[in-house]
N, C-alpha and C positions, 0 to 999 in steps of 0.2 A: 504494500500500500504506500502510495506516495504521500508526502506531507500535505500536499494540496488537497488530496482526497480526505484525509483525516480532518483537516481544518473545515472542509465543507460539511462533514458529518457533525462536527462540534457546533457549527453555526446552526444547523437544523435542530439539533437537540436543545440548544439553549435559547433559540429565538422565540419559543413558545412562552417564555417567562419563567421557566423553571429555576432560574437563578434567584428569583424573588423568594426570600426565606419564608414568606407567608404561605407560599404554595407547598412548602414542605411540612407545615404544621399539621398535627393530627386533626381530623375532621371531628366536629362536635357530635355528641350523641345524647341519649337520655340521661346519662350521668352528669350532663352539663345543664340540667334544668334550673338549678338554683341560680346560676349566672344569667341565664336567659330571662328568668322571672325578675331578677334584680334590674335588668335593663328595661323590662316592661314597666316596672314600678317607677323607675326614674323618669319614664315618659308620662307618668300620671295615671297609669292603669293599675287598679286594685286587682290582685290575683289570689287565688287559692289553688293549691295543688293537692290532689289526692291520688295515692297509689294503692291499688288493690291487687292482691295476689303476690306470688313470689317471683321476682324478676329472675330471668334466666339469660345466659349469654346468647347474644344474637350476632349475626354477621355485621361487619362494619357498615355495609350498604343498608341493611334494614335499620340499624341504629341511627344512621344519618337521615334516612327517610322519615322515621318517627320524629326526630328532632326538628326537621325542616317543616313538617306538617304543623307542629305546635308553634314554631317560629312564625310561619306565614299566617296562621290563624290569629296570633296575637298582634302581628303587624296590621292585619286587616281591622282588628278591633280598634287599635290606636288611630288608624287612618280614617275609618268610616263610622265609628260608633262612640268615640270618646266624648264626654267622660262615661266610663262604664266600669263594670266589674266583670272579670273573666274567671270561670272555673275550668281547671284543667284536670281531667280524670284519665289516669293511665291504668288500664286493667290488664293484668297478666293472666291469661287463661291457659289451659293445658296445651292448646294447639294454636293459640293466636294472641296477638297483642292488639288491644283496642284502645283507641284514643278518642276522647270527646272533649272538645273545647267549646264552651258556651259563654256568651256574654249577655248582659242585660241592657245593652245600649239601646237607646230610644230613638236615635237619629235614623232617618230614612236612608237606606243604603241601596244603591243600584247593584244588581247582580251582573257582574261583568266577568268574562273569562279572559280578558286581555287588558293590557294597560302597562303601567310602569314596572310592575312586578310580575311574578309568575302566577299569583293568585290561585283561584280554585282550579283552573285548568292545569296548572303546574302540580298542584297536590294530586289531582286525579292521575296524572301521568306517573308520578312517583309511586303511588299506590298500585297502579296497574303493573308496574315493573315487578312487583312482589306478589302479583296475583291476588290482590286484596280488593276491598270495596271502599268507596268514599261517598258520603252523603253530606250535603251542605245546604242549609236553607234557613229561612226565617222561623223563629219560634212563635207560636200563637200568642204567648204572653209578652212578646217583644224581645228584641235581641236576635241573635243568630247562633247557630250550632254547626260545628263541623264534627263529623264522626268518621273514623277510619278503622277498618278491620284489616289487620295484616297477619296472614298465616305465618306461623313460625317455621313451618316446613313445607311451604307452598311451592318450592322449586323455582322461585323468582331469582333475580340477580343476586350474586355473591353474598 
């Protein structure tokens, strides 16, 4: 291999931004909920977290998926329903992980699947990668709920 060829390969490898130390940081997961909720509270959102069942080890991809669903749900509450209170319920079942994020926000919110963030459409895509289900919608008493069912052995991505 000539030096010029090696240099070309190095350029391709590092051009994607891999030299940025943030790209090498571990991805967040459910173990990072306290930090996520602290950020939400700093934004003025009141939150409660409830965990039912016995947590089990999950793949990094499923762990990140669950974290991102909670993160996006809380972001939506802050953007579209504040001031509000959000309840985050994480349920560990024998064969699935269930997430439910509900808010009591009274502001009218438009249901959009596109915009500045990934929103509900992005959550649906994440859940589908793990062969799960996602429901999102207004609550009769006001506010909004996101529910995700993620199989623990569903044969989804890593």
